[in-house]
C-alpha positions as CSV (number, residue, x, y, z in Angstrom):
1,X,16.5,-43.4,17.9
2,X,18.6,-42.2,14.8
3,X,15.7,-43.3,12.6
4,X,13.4,-41.1,14.6
5,X,15.6,-38.1,14.4
6,X,16.1,-38.5,10.4
7,X,12.2,-38.7,10.2
8,X,11.7,-35.6,12.4
9,X,14.2,-33.6,10.3
10,X,12.9,-34.8,7.1
11,X,9.3,-33.6,8.2
12,X,10.8,-30.3,9.2
13,X,12.5,-29.8,6.0
14,X,9.4,-30.7,4.1
15,X,7.4,-28.2,6.1
16,X,9.8,-25.4,5.7
17,X,9.6,-25.9,1.9
18,X,5.8,-26.1,1.8
19,X,5.9,-22.7,3.8
20,X,8.4,-21.0,1.6
21,X,6.6,-22.0,-1.6
22,X,3.2,-20.6,-0.1
23,X,5.0,-17.5,0.8
24,X,6.3,-17.0,-2.7
25,X,2.7,-17.3,-4.2
26,X,1.4,-14.6,-1.7
27,X,2.0,-11.3,-2.9
28,X,2.9,-8.6,-0.5
29,X,0.6,-5.6,-1.2
30,X,1.4,-1.9,-0.5
31,X,-0.9,0.0,1.7
32,X,-4.1,0.8,-0.4
33,X,-3.8,-1.9,-2.9
34,X,-6.4,-4.4,-3.4
35,X,-5.9,-7.7,-4.8
36,X,-8.0,-9.3,-7.5
37,X,-7.5,-12.7,-8.6
38,X,-8.0,-13.5,-12.3
39,X,-8.1,-16.6,-14.5
40,X,-6.4,-17.0,-17.8
41,X,-8.8,-15.8,-20.1
42,X,-10.2,-18.0,-23.2
43,X,-10.7,-14.7,-25.0
44,X,-9.3,-11.1,-24.9
45,X,-9.7,-9.5,-21.5
46,X,-9.6,-5.7,-20.8
47,X,-9.3,-4.4,-17.0
48,X,-9.9,-0.7,-16.7
49,X,-9.0,1.0,-13.3
50,X,-7.6,4.0,-11.8
51,X,-4.1,4.2,-10.0
52,X,-3.5,6.7,-7.3
53,X,-0.3,6.6,-5.2
54,X,-0.7,2.9,-4.9
55,X,-4.2,3.1,-4.2
56,X,-5.5,0.6,-7.0
57,X,-6.2,-2.8,-7.8
58,X,-3.2,-5.4,-8.3
59,X,-4.1,-8.8,-10.5
60,X,-2.8,-12.3,-9.9
61,X,-2.8,-14.0,-13.2
62,X,-2.1,-18.0,-13.0
63,X,-0.4,-19.3,-16.4
64,X,0.6,-22.6,-17.5
65,X,3.5,-23.9,-19.4
66,X,2.8,-23.7,-23.1
67,X,0.4,-20.8,-23.0
68,X,1.2,-17.9,-25.4
69,X,0.0,-14.5,-24.0
70,X,0.2,-10.9,-24.8
71,X,-0.1,-8.1,-22.1
72,X,-0.7,-4.6,-23.1
73,X,-0.8,-1.5,-21.0
74,X,-2.4,1.9,-21.8
75,X,-2.7,5.0,-20.1
76,X,-2.4,8.7,-21.1
77,X,-0.7,9.6,-18.3
78,X,3.0,9.8,-18.4
79,X,3.5,8.9,-14.9
80,X,1.4,5.7,-14.8
81,X,3.2,2.4,-15.2
82,X,2.7,-1.6,-15.2
83,X,5.0,-4.0,-13.7
84,X,4.8,-7.8,-14.0
85,X,6.3,-10.2,-11.2
86,X,6.5,-13.9,-11.3
87,X,5.6,-15.0,-7.8
88,X,7.2,-18.2,-8.0
89,X,10.6,-16.4,-7.7
90,X,12.0,-15.4,-4.7
91,X,13.5,-12.2,-5.6
92,X,11.3,-8.8,-5.8
93,X,12.3,-7.6,-9.2
94,X,9.7,-7.2,-11.9
95,X,10.5,-9.2,-15.1
96,X,8.7,-6.8,-17.2
97,X,8.1,-3.1,-16.8
98,X,6.4,-0.5,-19.0
99,X,8.8,2.2,-17.8
100,X,11.7,0.4,-19.4
101,X,10.3,-2.2,-21.8
102,X,7.6,-0.6,-23.7
103,X,3.9,-0.8,-23.8
104,X,3.1,-4.7,-24.4
105,X,4.6,-7.8,-23.3
106,X,4.3,-11.2,-25.6
107,X,5.8,-14.6,-24.5
108,X,5.2,-18.1,-24.2
109,X,5.3,-19.4,-20.8
110,X,8.2,-21.7,-20.1
111,X,6.6,-23.0,-16.6
112,X,3.4,-23.2,-14.5
113,X,3.3,-20.1,-12.2
114,X,1.4,-17.1,-11.1
115,X,2.1,-13.4,-12.2
116,X,1.4,-10.3,-10.3
117,X,0.4,-7.4,-12.5
118,X,0.7,-4.3,-10.8
119,X,-0.2,-0.9,-12.2
120,X,1.2,1.9,-10.2
121,X,1.4,5.9,-10.4
122,X,5.3,6.9,-10.1
123,X,5.9,8.6,-6.8
124,X,9.5,10.0,-7.9
125,X,8.4,12.1,-11.0
126,X,7.1,15.7,-10.8
127,X,3.5,15.5,-11.7
128,X,0.3,17.0,-11.7
129,X,-3.2,15.4,-10.6
130,X,-4.0,12.5,-8.2
131,X,-3.7,9.4,-10.2
132,X,-4.3,8.1,-13.9
133,X,-6.8,6.0,-15.7
134,X,-5.3,3.0,-17.1
135,X,-6.4,-0.3,-18.9
136,X,-4.9,-3.7,-19.4
137,X,-5.4,-5.8,-22.1
138,X,-4.8,-9.6,-21.5
139,X,-4.9,-11.5,-24.7
140,X,-4.3,-15.2,-25.3
141,X,-2.6,-16.0,-28.5
142,X,-2.4,-19.3,-30.6
143,X,1.3,-20.4,-30.4
144,X,2.8,-19.5,-33.9
145,X,3.5,-22.6,-35.9
146,X,7.1,-23.2,-36.4
147,X,8.1,-22.1,-39.9
148,X,8.8,-25.1,-42.1
149,X,12.2,-25.4,-43.6
150,X,12.7,-25.2,-47.1
151,X,13.1,-28.8,-48.5
152,X,16.8,-29.7,-49.2
153,X,17.8,-29.4,-52.8
154,X,18.1,-33.1,-54.2
155,X,21.5,-34.1,-54.8
156,X,22.7,-33.9,-58.3
157,X,24.8,-36.3,-60.0
158,X,28.4,-35.2,-60.2
159,X,31.7,-36.4,-61.8
160,X,33.4,-35.3,-58.6
161,X,33.0,-37.0,-55.2
162,X,32.1,-34.7,-52.3
163,X,34.9,-33.6,-50.1
164,X,35.2,-35.1,-46.7
165,X,33.9,-33.0,-43.7
166,X,36.6,-30.9,-42.1
167,X,37.7,-31.8,-38.5
168,X,37.9,-28.9,-36.2
């Protein structure tokens, strides 16, 4: 009886965690947004579109640990921005936004995950027009080689022995 209870609870916990991870990978879209699933490009990829009051494409981009990537956002509008979210994280906070962090983001990915690229037209700014064109450039980069350290200078003969290391 006790073994059956433990098995039932273990199964329920496993199903709960599977459901939570599936929810974390499914982005919640705003009304009018259309989801486009991308693959990590082998060469530079450019996406061109138009954002209008949340009526635009949003993109999912799967990334793997160790990949080095640069994402750039360009628009002529002062009111169009890009936010990048990590769908594996439970919070709704963007880890990069062009409104505060500049127009490009470059990183080496730490863990396998999926990013949500969400271009948006600011609804809180006084503006003219109905939307703005934009382009997103996704550039896979070679990981920069680590800088070689200069060779240590060879020890020179000395008449005096080295002082012992100081203990702290």
